[in-house]
The first five atom37 places (N, CA, C, CB, O) and aatype in JSON, in Angstrom:
{
  "aatype": [12, 1, 9, 19, 16, 17, 16, 10, 1, 10, 10, 10, 13, 10, 13, 0, 10, 0, 13, 0, 19, 1, 2, 19, 6, 14, 19, 16, 10, 1, 13, 18, 13, 3, 10, 0, 17, 16, 0, 14, 10, 9, 0, 19, 10, 13, 9, 19, 13, 19, 19, 7, 0, 0, 9, 7, 10, 10, 0, 0, 10, 14, 16, 10, 10, 0, 8, 1, 1, 6, 9, 10, 5, 12, 1, 1, 3, 10, 3, 0, 6, 5, 19, 15, 1, 7, 0, 5, 6, 0, 0, 1, 19, 5, 14, 14, 14, 0, 6, 7, 10],
  "atom_mask": [
    [1, 1, 1, 1, 1],
    [1, 1, 1, 1, 1],
    [1, 1, 1, 1, 1],
    [1, 1, 1, 1, 1],
    [1, 1, 1, 1, 1],
    [1, 1, 1, 1, 1],
    [1, 1, 1, 1, 1],
    [1, 1, 1, 1, 1],
    [1, 1, 1, 1, 1],
    [1, 1, 1, 1, 1],
    [1, 1, 1, 1, 1],
    [1, 1, 1, 1, 1],
    [1, 1, 1, 1, 1],
    [1, 1, 1, 1, 1],
    [1, 1, 1, 1, 1],
    [1, 1, 1, 1, 1],
    [1, 1, 1, 1, 1],
    [1, 1, 1, 1, 1],
    [1, 1, 1, 1, 1],
    [1, 1, 1, 1, 1],
    [1, 1, 1, 1, 1],
    [1, 1, 1, 1, 1],
    [1, 1, 1, 1, 1],
    [1, 1, 1, 1, 1],
    [1, 1, 1, 1, 1],
    [1, 1, 1, 1, 1],
    [1, 1, 1, 1, 1],
    [1, 1, 1, 1, 1],
    [1, 1, 1, 1, 1],
    [1, 1, 1, 1, 1],
    [1, 1, 1, 1, 1],
    [1, 1, 1, 1, 1],
    [1, 1, 1, 1, 1],
    [1, 1, 1, 1, 1],
    [1, 1, 1, 1, 1],
    [1, 1, 1, 1, 1],
    [1, 1, 1, 1, 1],
    [1, 1, 1, 1, 1],
    [1, 1, 1, 1, 1],
    [1, 1, 1, 1, 1],
    [1, 1, 1, 1, 1],
    [1, 1, 1, 1, 1],
    [1, 1, 1, 1, 1],
    [1, 1, 1, 1, 1],
    [1, 1, 1, 1, 1],
    [1, 1, 1, 1, 1],
    [1, 1, 1, 1, 1],
    [1, 1, 1, 1, 1],
    [1, 1, 1, 1, 1],
    [1, 1, 1, 1, 1],
    [1, 1, 1, 1, 1],
    [1, 1, 1, 0, 1],
    [1, 1, 1, 1, 1],
    [1, 1, 1, 1, 1],
    [1, 1, 1, 1, 1],
    [1, 1, 1, 0, 1],
    [1, 1, 1, 1, 1],
    [1, 1, 1, 1, 1],
    [1, 1, 1, 1, 1],
    [1, 1, 1, 1, 1],
    [1, 1, 1, 1, 1],
    [1, 1, 1, 1, 1],
    [1, 1, 1, 1, 1],
    [1, 1, 1, 1, 1],
    [1, 1, 1, 1, 1],
    [1, 1, 1, 1, 1],
    [1, 1, 1, 1, 1],
    [1, 1, 1, 1, 1],
    [1, 1, 1, 1, 1],
    [1, 1, 1, 1, 1],
    [1, 1, 1, 1, 1],
    [1, 1, 1, 1, 1],
    [1, 1, 1, 1, 1],
    [1, 1, 1, 1, 1],
    [1, 1, 1, 1, 1],
    [1, 1, 1, 1, 1],
    [1, 1, 1, 1, 1],
    [1, 1, 1, 1, 1],
    [1, 1, 1, 1, 1],
    [1, 1, 1, 1, 1],
    [1, 1, 1, 1, 1],
    [1, 1, 1, 1, 1],
    [1, 1, 1, 1, 1],
    [1, 1, 1, 1, 1],
    [1, 1, 1, 1, 1],
    [1, 1, 1, 0, 1],
    [1, 1, 1, 1, 1],
    [1, 1, 1, 1, 1],
    [1, 1, 1, 1, 1],
    [1, 1, 1, 1, 1],
    [1, 1, 1, 1, 1],
    [1, 1, 1, 1, 1],
    [1, 1, 1, 1, 1],
    [1, 1, 1, 1, 1],
    [1, 1, 1, 1, 1],
    [1, 1, 1, 1, 1],
    [1, 1, 1, 1, 1],
    [1, 1, 1, 1, 1],
    [1, 1, 1, 1, 1],
    [1, 1, 1, 0, 1],
    [1, 1, 1, 1, 1]
  ],
  "atom_positions": [
    [[39.31, 6.39, 1.88], [38.73, 7.59, 1.32], [39.44, 7.98, 0.01], [38.8, 8.73, 2.32], [38.8, 8.47, -0.92]],
    [[40.75, 7.76, -0.04], [41.48, 8.06, -1.26], [41.0, 7.22, -2.43], [42.97, 7.84, -1.05], [40.91, 7.7, -3.56]],
    [[40.69, 5.96, -2.16], [40.23, 5.07, -3.23], [38.91, 5.58, -3.8], [40.07, 3.62, -2.72], [38.7, 5.57, -5.01]],
    [[38.02, 6.03, -2.93], [36.73, 6.55, -3.39], [36.95, 7.82, -4.21], [35.8, 6.85, -2.18], [36.33, 7.99, -5.26]],
    [[37.82, 8.7, -3.75], [38.1, 9.94, -4.47], [38.68, 9.65, -5.85], [39.06, 10.83, -3.67], [38.22, 10.22, -6.84]],
    [[39.67, 8.77, -5.92], [40.27, 8.46, -7.21], [39.3, 7.72, -8.13], [41.53, 7.63, -7.0], [39.34, 7.91, -9.34]],
    [[38.44, 6.89, -7.57], [37.43, 6.21, -8.38], [36.46, 7.22, -8.98], [36.65, 5.17, -7.53], [36.11, 7.12, -10.16]],
    [[36.03, 8.2, -8.19], [35.13, 9.23, -8.72], [35.83, 10.07, -9.79], [34.64, 10.13, -7.58], [35.21, 10.42, -10.79]],
    [[37.09, 10.39, -9.58], [37.84, 11.15, -10.58], [37.96, 10.37, -11.88], [39.23, 11.49, -10.05], [37.8, 10.93, -12.97]],
    [[38.24, 9.07, -11.78], [38.36, 8.23, -12.96], [37.03, 8.15, -13.7], [38.84, 6.82, -12.58], [36.99, 8.25, -14.92]],
    [[35.94, 7.98, -12.97], [34.62, 7.92, -13.6], [34.27, 9.24, -14.28], [33.54, 7.56, -12.56], [33.72, 9.24, -15.39]],
    [[34.58, 10.34, -13.65], [34.32, 11.65, -14.26], [35.15, 11.83, -15.52], [34.61, 12.77, -13.26], [34.65, 12.35, -16.52]],
    [[36.41, 11.43, -15.48], [37.27, 11.52, -16.66], [36.73, 10.66, -17.79], [38.7, 11.11, -16.32], [36.66, 11.11, -18.93]],
    [[36.35, 9.41, -17.49], [35.82, 8.53, -18.53], [34.52, 9.06, -19.11], [35.6, 7.12, -17.96], [34.29, 8.94, -20.31]],
    [[33.67, 9.65, -18.27], [32.44, 10.26, -18.75], [32.75, 11.42, -19.7], [31.59, 10.73, -17.58], [32.13, 11.54, -20.76]],
    [[33.69, 12.28, -19.33], [34.07, 13.41, -20.18], [34.71, 12.93, -21.47], [35.03, 14.35, -19.43], [34.46, 13.51, -22.53]],
    [[35.52, 11.89, -21.41], [36.14, 11.34, -22.61], [35.1, 10.76, -23.55], [37.16, 10.27, -22.23], [35.16, 11.0, -24.76]],
    [[34.15, 10.0, -23.03], [33.08, 9.45, -23.87], [32.25, 10.57, -24.48], [32.18, 8.5, -23.05], [31.83, 10.46, -25.63]],
    [[31.99, 11.63, -23.73], [31.25, 12.78, -24.24], [32.01, 13.43, -25.39], [30.99, 13.8, -23.12], [31.42, 13.8, -26.4]],
    [[33.33, 13.57, -25.23], [34.15, 14.19, -26.27], [34.18, 13.34, -27.53], [35.57, 14.41, -25.75], [34.1, 13.87, -28.64]],
    [[34.29, 12.04, -27.38], [34.35, 11.15, -28.53], [33.03, 11.17, -29.31], [34.68, 9.71, -28.08], [33.03, 11.04, -30.54]],
    [[31.93, 11.34, -28.61], [30.63, 11.33, -29.28], [30.25, 12.67, -29.89], [29.56, 10.91, -28.3], [29.27, 12.75, -30.63]],
    [[31.01, 13.73, -29.61], [30.66, 15.07, -30.1], [31.79, 15.67, -30.93], [30.32, 15.99, -28.92], [32.35, 16.7, -30.56]],
    [[32.12, 15.01, -32.05], [33.19, 15.5, -32.9], [32.67, 16.12, -34.2], [34.14, 14.36, -33.22], [33.46, 16.51, -35.06]],
    [[31.35, 16.21, -34.34], [30.79, 16.8, -35.55], [31.17, 18.28, -35.62], [29.26, 16.62, -35.59], [31.21, 18.96, -34.6]],
    [[31.45, 18.77, -36.81], [31.8, 20.19, -36.93], [30.57, 21.08, -36.77], [32.48, 20.46, -38.29], [29.48, 20.76, -37.26]],
    [[30.78, 22.18, -36.09], [29.73, 23.19, -35.94], [30.29, 24.52, -36.43], [29.24, 23.3, -34.45], [31.5, 24.74, -36.4]],
    [[29.4, 25.38, -36.88], [29.81, 26.69, -37.37], [29.28, 27.76, -36.44], [29.32, 26.91, -38.82], [28.07, 27.85, -36.2]],
    [[30.18, 28.56, -35.93], [29.78, 29.71, -35.12], [29.79, 30.93, -36.03], [30.72, 29.91, -33.87], [30.8, 31.23, -36.67]],
    [[28.68, 31.62, -36.07], [28.57, 32.8, -36.92], [28.62, 34.05, -36.05], [27.26, 32.77, -37.76], [27.83, 34.22, -35.13]],
    [[29.57, 34.92, -36.37], [29.75, 36.16, -35.64], [29.17, 37.3, -36.47], [31.24, 36.41, -35.32], [28.58, 37.08, -37.52]],
    [[29.35, 38.49, -35.98], [28.9, 39.67, -36.73], [29.8, 39.9, -37.94], [28.88, 40.91, -35.83], [30.9, 39.35, -38.0]],
    [[29.35, 40.69, -38.87], [30.09, 41.07, -40.07], [30.44, 39.85, -40.93], [31.36, 41.82, -39.69], [31.5, 39.81, -41.55]],
    [[29.56, 38.87, -40.96], [29.72, 37.66, -41.77], [30.98, 36.87, -41.45], [29.72, 38.02, -43.23], [31.53, 36.19, -42.32]],
    [[31.44, 36.96, -40.23], [32.57, 36.13, -39.79], [32.02, 34.8, -39.3], [33.41, 36.84, -38.67], [30.98, 34.76, -38.65]],
    [[32.72, 33.71, -39.61], [32.29, 32.38, -39.2], [33.51, 31.56, -38.81], [31.48, 31.68, -40.33], [34.61, 31.76, -39.32]],
    [[33.29, 30.64, -37.9], [34.36, 29.76, -37.45], [33.8, 28.35, -37.35], [34.95, 30.22, -36.07], [32.77, 28.14, -36.71]],
    [[34.44, 27.39, -37.98], [34.0, 26.0, -37.95], [35.0, 25.2, -37.13], [33.86, 25.42, -39.39], [36.21, 25.26, -37.37]],
    [[34.48, 24.45, -36.17], [35.32, 23.63, -35.31], [34.49, 22.47, -34.77], [35.93, 24.47, -34.13], [33.26, 22.52, -34.82]],
    [[35.14, 21.41, -34.27], [34.38, 20.31, -33.66], [33.61, 20.82, -32.44], [35.33, 19.15, -33.25], [34.06, 21.72, -31.72]],
    [[32.46, 20.25, -32.22], [31.59, 20.67, -31.11], [32.3, 20.59, -29.77], [30.32, 19.82, -31.08], [32.16, 21.49, -28.95]],
    [[33.06, 19.54, -29.54], [33.73, 19.39, -28.24], [34.77, 20.48, -28.04], [34.38, 18.02, -28.13], [34.99, 20.91, -26.91]],
    [[35.42, 20.92, -29.13], [36.4, 22.0, -28.99], [35.7, 23.3, -28.59], [37.19, 22.2, -30.31], [36.19, 24.05, -27.74]],
    [[34.57, 23.56, -29.21], [33.8, 24.76, -28.86], [33.34, 24.69, -27.42], [32.59, 24.93, -29.81], [33.44, 25.68, -26.69]],
    [[32.83, 23.55, -27.0], [32.38, 23.4, -25.61], [33.53, 23.57, -24.64], [31.73, 22.03, -25.41], [33.37, 24.21, -23.59]],
    [[34.69, 23.02, -24.96], [35.86, 23.14, -24.08], [36.31, 24.6, -23.97], [37.01, 22.27, -24.6], [36.62, 25.07, -22.87]],
    [[36.34, 25.3, -25.08], [36.75, 26.71, -25.07], [35.77, 27.54, -24.25], [36.85, 27.26, -26.5], [36.19, 28.4, -23.47]],
    [[34.48, 27.29, -24.42], [33.47, 28.02, -23.65], [33.62, 27.72, -22.16], [32.05, 27.67, -24.13], [33.47, 28.62, -21.32]],
    [[33.9, 26.47, -21.82], [34.1, 26.09, -20.41], [35.31, 26.8, -19.82], [34.27, 24.57, -20.29], [35.23, 27.35, -18.72]],
    [[36.43, 26.81, -20.54], [37.65, 27.44, -20.04], [37.45, 28.95, -19.88], [38.84, 27.15, -20.99], [37.88, 29.53, -18.88]],
    [[36.81, 29.58, -20.85], [36.56, 31.02, -20.75], [35.64, 31.31, -19.56], [35.94, 31.56, -22.06], [35.86, 32.28, -18.83]],
    [[34.61, 30.51, -19.37], [33.71, 30.71, -18.23], [34.41, 30.53, -16.9], [0.0, 0.0, 0.0], [34.18, 31.29, -15.96]],
    [[35.27, 29.51, -16.8], [36.02, 29.29, -15.56], [36.97, 30.45, -15.29], [36.81, 27.97, -15.63], [37.12, 30.88, -14.15]],
    [[37.62, 30.96, -16.34], [38.54, 32.09, -16.16], [37.79, 33.33, -15.71], [39.3, 32.37, -17.47], [38.27, 34.06, -14.84]],
    [[36.63, 33.59, -16.28], [35.83, 34.75, -15.86], [35.38, 34.59, -14.41], [34.6, 34.93, -16.78], [35.39, 35.55, -13.64]],
    [[34.99, 33.38, -14.04], [34.6, 33.13, -12.65], [35.74, 33.35, -11.67], [0.0, 0.0, 0.0], [35.55, 33.93, -10.61]],
    [[36.94, 32.89, -12.03], [38.1, 33.09, -11.16], [38.46, 34.57, -11.05], [39.3, 32.31, -11.68], [38.79, 35.05, -9.97]],
    [[38.39, 35.28, -12.17], [38.67, 36.71, -12.12], [37.64, 37.46, -11.29], [38.72, 37.28, -13.54], [37.97, 38.44, -10.62]],
    [[36.4, 37.02, -11.32], [35.36, 37.66, -10.52], [35.58, 37.4, -9.03], [33.97, 37.17, -10.94], [35.25, 38.26, -8.2]],
    [[36.12, 36.24, -8.67], [36.35, 35.9, -7.27], [37.67, 36.45, -6.73], [36.33, 34.41, -7.1], [37.88, 36.47, -5.52]],
    [[38.55, 36.91, -7.61], [39.87, 37.35, -7.19], [39.87, 38.51, -6.19], [40.66, 37.75, -8.4], [40.61, 38.43, -5.21]],
    [[39.07, 39.57, -6.36], [39.09, 40.66, -5.37], [38.7, 40.19, -3.97], [38.15, 41.77, -5.81], [39.31, 40.6, -2.98]],
    [[37.69, 39.33, -3.88], [37.28, 38.82, -2.57], [38.38, 37.96, -1.96], [35.98, 38.01, -2.69], [38.65, 38.06, -0.76]],
    [[39.0, 37.13, -2.76], [40.08, 36.28, -2.27], [41.24, 37.11, -1.74], [40.57, 35.34, -3.38], [41.77, 36.82, -0.67]],
    [[41.62, 38.14, -2.47], [42.72, 39.0, -2.02], [42.36, 39.76, -0.75], [43.11, 39.97, -3.12], [43.2, 39.93, 0.13]],
    [[41.11, 40.22, -0.65], [40.67, 40.91, 0.57], [40.73, 39.97, 1.77], [39.24, 41.46, 0.39], [41.14, 40.38, 2.85]],
    [[40.32, 38.73, 1.59], [40.37, 37.75, 2.69], [41.81, 37.48, 3.1], [39.68, 36.44, 2.27], [42.11, 37.36, 4.29]],
    [[42.71, 37.38, 2.13], [44.11, 37.14, 2.46], [44.7, 38.3, 3.26], [44.93, 36.91, 1.19], [45.44, 38.08, 4.22]],
    [[44.37, 39.54, 2.87], [44.85, 40.7, 3.62], [44.3, 40.68, 5.04], [44.45, 42.02, 2.9], [45.02, 40.99, 5.99]],
    [[43.04, 40.33, 5.19], [42.43, 40.29, 6.52], [43.08, 39.22, 7.39], [40.92, 40.03, 6.41], [43.31, 39.45, 8.58]],
    [[43.38, 38.07, 6.81], [44.04, 37.0, 7.55], [45.43, 37.45, 8.0], [44.14, 35.72, 6.69], [45.82, 37.2, 9.15]],
    [[46.18, 38.09, 7.12], [47.51, 38.57, 7.5], [47.43, 39.59, 8.64], [48.22, 39.18, 6.3], [48.25, 39.55, 9.56]],
    [[46.47, 40.5, 8.58], [46.3, 41.49, 9.64], [45.94, 40.82, 10.96], [45.22, 42.52, 9.26], [46.46, 41.19, 12.01]],
    [[45.07, 39.83, 10.91], [44.68, 39.11, 12.14], [45.87, 38.35, 12.73], [43.51, 38.14, 11.85], [46.02, 38.29, 13.95]],
    [[46.71, 37.77, 11.87], [47.89, 37.07, 12.37], [48.85, 38.04, 13.03], [48.6, 36.32, 11.22], [49.43, 37.73, 14.08]],
    [[49.03, 39.22, 12.42], [49.91, 40.22, 13.04], [49.36, 40.65, 14.4], [50.07, 41.45, 12.12], [50.12, 40.77, 15.36]],
    [[48.06, 40.88, 14.48], [47.45, 41.26, 15.75], [47.62, 40.17, 16.79], [45.97, 41.58, 15.55], [47.92, 40.45, 17.95]],
    [[47.42, 38.92, 16.4], [47.57, 37.81, 17.32], [49.02, 37.68, 17.8], [47.12, 36.51, 16.66], [49.26, 37.46, 18.99]],
    [[49.97, 37.83, 16.89], [51.39, 37.77, 17.29], [51.73, 38.9, 18.27], [52.3, 37.85, 16.05], [52.44, 38.67, 19.25]],
    [[51.24, 40.09, 18.01], [51.51, 41.22, 18.9], [50.88, 40.97, 20.27], [50.97, 42.53, 18.3], [51.49, 41.3, 21.3]],
    [[49.69, 40.41, 20.31], [49.03, 40.12, 21.58], [49.79, 39.05, 22.35], [47.57, 39.68, 21.35], [49.94, 39.14, 23.57]],
    [[50.28, 38.03, 21.65], [51.03, 36.97, 22.32], [52.35, 37.51, 22.87], [51.3, 35.8, 21.35], [52.78, 37.1, 23.96]],
    [[52.99, 38.41, 22.16], [54.23, 39.0, 22.65], [53.97, 39.83, 23.9], [54.89, 39.87, 21.56], [54.73, 39.75, 24.86]],
    [[52.89, 40.62, 23.9], [52.6, 41.44, 25.07], [52.21, 40.57, 26.26], [51.48, 42.45, 24.75], [52.57, 40.88, 27.4]],
    [[51.47, 39.5, 26.02], [51.12, 38.58, 27.12], [52.37, 37.89, 27.66], [50.09, 37.52, 26.65], [52.49, 37.67, 28.87]],
    [[53.3, 37.54, 26.77], [54.54, 36.91, 27.21], [55.35, 37.84, 28.08], [0.0, 0.0, 0.0], [55.95, 37.41, 29.06]],
    [[55.37, 39.14, 27.74], [56.1, 40.12, 28.54], [55.43, 40.29, 29.9], [56.18, 41.47, 27.81], [56.11, 40.42, 30.91]],
    [[54.11, 40.28, 29.93], [53.39, 40.41, 31.19], [53.63, 39.19, 32.07], [51.89, 40.59, 30.94], [53.81, 39.33, 33.28]],
    [[53.64, 38.0, 31.49], [53.89, 36.78, 32.26], [55.31, 36.79, 32.81], [53.67, 35.53, 31.38], [55.54, 36.39, 33.95]],
    [[56.27, 37.23, 32.01], [57.66, 37.27, 32.47], [57.81, 38.26, 33.62], [58.6, 37.65, 31.31], [58.56, 37.99, 34.56]],
    [[57.13, 39.38, 33.57], [57.22, 40.37, 34.65], [56.56, 39.83, 35.91], [56.56, 41.7, 34.23], [57.02, 40.12, 37.01]],
    [[55.5, 39.07, 35.77], [54.78, 38.55, 36.93], [55.54, 37.4, 37.59], [53.4, 38.09, 36.51], [55.44, 37.23, 38.81]],
    [[56.29, 36.63, 36.84], [56.98, 35.46, 37.36], [58.23, 35.83, 38.13], [57.33, 34.52, 36.24], [58.6, 35.08, 39.04]],
    [[58.89, 36.92, 37.83], [60.14, 37.3, 38.49], [59.85, 37.67, 39.95], [60.82, 38.48, 37.75], [58.92, 38.41, 40.24]],
    [[60.68, 37.14, 40.85], [60.49, 37.47, 42.27], [60.89, 38.93, 42.53], [61.33, 36.5, 43.18], [61.71, 39.49, 41.8]],
    [[60.32, 39.52, 43.56], [60.68, 40.9, 43.87], [62.16, 40.97, 44.29], [59.76, 41.48, 44.98], [62.71, 39.98, 44.77]],
    [[62.78, 42.12, 44.12], [64.2, 42.24, 44.5], [64.37, 42.09, 46.02], [64.76, 43.61, 44.04], [63.5, 42.47, 46.8]],
    [[65.49, 41.51, 46.4], [65.78, 41.29, 47.82], [66.08, 42.63, 48.49], [66.97, 40.3, 48.0], [66.76, 43.49, 47.92]],
    [[65.57, 42.78, 49.71], [65.79, 44.03, 50.44], [66.9, 43.84, 51.48], [64.48, 44.5, 51.11], [67.1, 42.75, 52.01]],
    [[67.58, 44.9, 51.74], [68.57, 44.89, 52.81], [69.92, 44.35, 52.41], [0.0, 0.0, 0.0], [70.73, 44.12, 53.31]],
    [[70.24, 44.13, 51.22], [71.57, 43.63, 50.87], [72.46, 44.71, 50.5], [71.51, 42.66, 49.76], [73.63, 44.47, 50.17]]
  ]
}
């Protein structure tokens, strides 16, 4: 399975590299107020990809943190339940005190 995974990663990398090599023509991005920026097309695409990924991660962050808090609370509850069950088992296993001594 590792060989298949690494083969797919290598193919994806080679595809991205070939795409980058074929898209080096300069493009001009025109902003408001007559501002312009000229850069290779692949650089613009890479920057847009990174910004989009960062926005996606920031959008998912609140949900991720809420899930982590919920998992920690559930672990605490489970630990408390296991401790109480252990105490109940220990009380049940002990023989009653001897009478008449």
